[in-house]
C-alpha positions, -999 to +999 in steps of 0.1 A: -155+154+071-121+139+070-085+149+069-057+130+052-020+126+058+001+114+028+036+109+017+052+096-015+077+067-017+093+046-044+090+009-049+119-008-068+118-046-074+148-065-086+148-100-101+172-129-101+170-163-118+137-155-134+126-150-170+096-129-160+092-097-179+073-078-151+056-083-118+023-077-100+024-055-068+000-060-039-001-048-003-020-054+030-021-040+065-014-061+095-044-052+117-078-037+112-077+001+117-099+019+142-134+028+130-134+057+105-097+054+098-085+041+063-050+033+051-045+036+013-017+033-012-022+056-042-060+059-035-064+021-032-078+011+002-059-016+021-073-043+043-059-068+068-080-097+053-059-102+022-036-086-004-050-058-025-036-055-060-019-021-067-004-028-101-005-057-126+026-053-147+054-032-133+089-033-147+118-047-127+145-022-117+123+008-124+112+031-095+074+032-092+062+061-071+033+054-047+016+075-021+008+063+014-023+079+027-041+078+060-077+092+060-093+100+094-128+112+100-131+143+123-151+122+147-121+099+155-108+106+191-072+117+194-049+087+194-016+074+179-021+055+146+005+029+136+003+002+110+026-023+093+022-026+056+034-057+038+041-055+001+041-086-022+057-086-057+047-116-077+064-125-110+041-126-141 
């Protein structure tokens, strides 16, 4: 089995000097997690090998609520878990 820790947060992207109507949101983690540990944003697993698309057409200036999740199997030994998550907003 697994247990999961989660917390909601908002993403707000502003634009300047762009005629783009909306943006694509992606994210990645900085390092590979320990075995049987997964980092997710709104049920989408993240990797350290490249950006994972979270949304394809979000509106500028509007709060988009996401949920950060960490899933850990019961077999993972006690340890501190830390990760850096990089978000990328790309104009469409």
